[in-house]
Structures are given as C-alpha cells and as structure tokens.
Residue frames as qw, qx, qy, qz and C-alpha x, y, z in Angstrom:
[[0.385, 0.086, -0.432, -0.811, 44.18, 154.10, -14.45],
 [0.633, 0.091, 0.590, -0.493, 40.81, 152.48, -13.99],
 [0.125, 0.028, 0.899, 0.419, 39.72, 149.63, -16.22],
 [0.503, 0.228, 0.056, -0.832, 36.56, 150.32, -18.18],
 [0.469, 0.201, 0.860, -0.008, 34.03, 147.71, -19.14],
 [0.036, 0.234, 0.652, 0.720, 32.09, 147.67, -22.38],
 [0.332, 0.143, 0.276, -0.891, 29.07, 149.91, -22.17],
 [0.285, 0.299, 0.910, 0.043, 26.01, 147.63, -22.68],
 [0.318, 0.750, 0.333, -0.474, 23.91, 150.63, -23.72],
 [0.137, 0.639, -0.488, -0.580, 26.28, 151.29, -26.61],
 [0.118, -0.066, 0.953, 0.272, 25.93, 147.70, -27.82],
 [0.265, 0.516, 0.787, -0.212, 22.16, 147.72, -27.54],
 [0.275, 0.798, 0.153, -0.514, 21.87, 150.95, -29.45],
 [0.218, -0.339, 0.673, 0.620, 23.97, 149.77, -32.38],
 [0.540, 0.332, -0.272, -0.723, 22.37, 149.65, -35.83],
 [0.515, 0.200, -0.797, -0.246, 22.90, 145.94, -36.32],
 [0.186, -0.120, 0.832, -0.508, 21.65, 144.78, -32.93],
 [0.667, 0.239, 0.309, -0.635, 17.99, 144.53, -33.93],
 [0.718, 0.448, -0.412, -0.337, 18.84, 142.73, -37.17],
 [0.301, 0.358, -0.868, 0.164, 21.29, 140.31, -35.55],
 [0.373, -0.037, 0.728, -0.575, 18.81, 139.49, -32.79],
 [0.758, 0.327, 0.076, -0.559, 16.11, 138.78, -35.40],
 [0.610, 0.463, -0.624, -0.155, 18.48, 136.56, -37.40],
 [0.030, 0.280, -0.888, 0.363, 19.46, 134.67, -34.26],
 [0.561, 0.110, 0.552, -0.607, 15.82, 134.07, -33.27],
 [0.761, 0.418, -0.213, -0.447, 15.03, 132.90, -36.82],
 [0.416, 0.425, -0.803, 0.044, 17.96, 130.46, -36.66],
 [0.220, -0.132, 0.829, -0.497, 16.76, 129.10, -33.29],
 [0.703, 0.256, 0.279, -0.602, 13.22, 128.63, -34.63],
 [0.693, 0.473, -0.459, -0.291, 14.51, 126.88, -37.77],
 [0.216, 0.350, -0.885, 0.219, 16.74, 124.56, -35.71],
 [0.437, -0.004, 0.676, -0.593, 13.83, 123.79, -33.40],
 [0.773, 0.347, 0.004, -0.531, 11.58, 122.89, -36.33],
 [0.575, 0.455, -0.673, -0.094, 14.24, 120.61, -37.82],
 [0.017, -0.254, 0.877, -0.407, 14.80, 118.92, -34.46],
 [0.597, 0.116, 0.492, -0.623, 11.08, 118.38, -33.90],
 [0.769, 0.403, -0.288, -0.404, 10.74, 116.83, -37.37],
 [0.390, 0.396, -0.823, 0.117, 13.58, 114.46, -36.53],
 [0.268, -0.105, 0.783, -0.551, 11.89, 113.50, -33.25],
 [0.726, 0.253, 0.203, -0.606, 8.55, 112.90, -34.97],
 [0.756, 0.444, -0.425, -0.226, 10.19, 110.77, -37.69],
 [0.872, -0.432, 0.231, 0.016, 12.14, 108.94, -34.96],
 [0.679, 0.623, -0.279, 0.268, 15.45, 109.65, -36.72],
 [0.048, -0.669, 0.574, -0.470, 17.10, 110.30, -33.39],
 [0.883, -0.214, -0.418, -0.017, 18.01, 107.15, -31.53],
 [0.262, -0.761, 0.471, -0.361, 19.37, 107.47, -28.05],
 [0.777, 0.112, -0.609, 0.112, 21.64, 104.57, -27.27],
 [0.643, -0.715, 0.158, -0.224, 21.84, 103.58, -23.66],
 [0.412, 0.538, -0.689, 0.256, 25.20, 102.57, -22.27],
 [0.874, -0.400, -0.270, -0.048, 25.61, 99.70, -19.83],
 [0.094, 0.685, -0.557, 0.461, 27.94, 100.09, -16.84],
 [0.791, -0.355, -0.475, 0.149, 29.09, 98.00, -13.91],
 [0.260, -0.889, 0.217, -0.309, 30.21, 99.49, -10.64],
 [0.854, 0.014, -0.343, 0.392, 33.67, 98.53, -9.43],
 [0.501, -0.295, -0.317, 0.749, 34.97, 100.18, -6.24],
 [0.060, 0.786, 0.336, -0.516, 32.51, 103.11, -6.68],
 [0.023, 0.477, -0.464, -0.746, 33.68, 103.65, -10.27],
 [0.767, 0.458, 0.313, -0.322, 31.38, 103.09, -13.24],
 [0.249, -0.354, 0.744, 0.510, 32.99, 101.11, -16.03],
 [0.655, 0.413, -0.136, -0.618, 31.35, 100.97, -19.47],
 [0.489, -0.104, 0.858, 0.120, 30.75, 97.50, -20.88],
 [0.252, 0.161, -0.633, -0.714, 29.77, 96.29, -24.35],
 [0.778, -0.030, -0.040, -0.627, 26.45, 94.58, -25.19],
 [0.769, 0.163, -0.619, -0.001, 28.29, 91.24, -25.44],
 [0.240, 0.193, -0.717, 0.625, 29.63, 91.70, -21.93],
 [0.520, -0.185, 0.220, -0.804, 26.13, 92.54, -20.66],
 [0.875, -0.009, -0.335, -0.349, 24.91, 89.08, -21.66],
 [0.665, 0.178, -0.647, 0.328, 27.90, 87.51, -19.93],
 [0.186, 0.151, -0.580, 0.779, 27.75, 89.53, -16.68],
 [0.452, -0.383, -0.130, -0.795, 24.02, 90.08, -16.12],
 [0.820, -0.354, -0.430, -0.135, 23.59, 86.98, -13.96],
 [0.715, -0.121, -0.401, 0.561, 26.67, 87.69, -11.84],
 [0.255, -0.166, -0.196, 0.932, 26.60, 91.49, -11.42],
 [0.190, 0.778, 0.477, -0.363, 24.18, 94.38, -11.35],
 [0.408, 0.312, 0.412, 0.753, 24.09, 96.21, -14.67],
 [0.001, -0.681, -0.281, 0.677, 23.52, 99.96, -14.54],
 [0.422, 0.528, 0.538, 0.504, 21.95, 101.53, -17.65],
 [0.081, -0.692, -0.128, 0.706, 22.43, 105.20, -18.44]]
C-alpha cells in the first residue's frame, strides 16, 4: 500500500482557513505593535555577557570577574 500525504488543496479550501489566516495575521500585527511600543519606551534591555576564551572555549564570567581580569586577559562581549 502506498502512503498518502495530506492534500494541501483540501486544507486550503476548508471553511475555516480564511478566518484562521486572518486571526493569525491580526495576532502578528498586535504582537508587532506591542513589541514596537516596548522598544520605543526602552522597556527592553539587552544585557551583554562577558566571556573569556580558554583553549578555544568561551567561558562566561560575571561583572565582578570582568573588573578583576580585564587587565590580564582579553574580554569578549556578546
């Protein structure tokens, strides 16, 4: 017996497809607006992490360790 895949034409012709697509687009627009408001108000703060490289492996360090190691090692910020 052959295995049959779902017929994409049957999905696209369903009654709820148009409505669900509209709801999804509305949700994306609403999320975008909320995100943009957060960016404008500067509510989103991206914290950078400091790393040192040891044998080609990046190791995360704390801000206190950055002050201690910055004169002795190269600090990598990501």
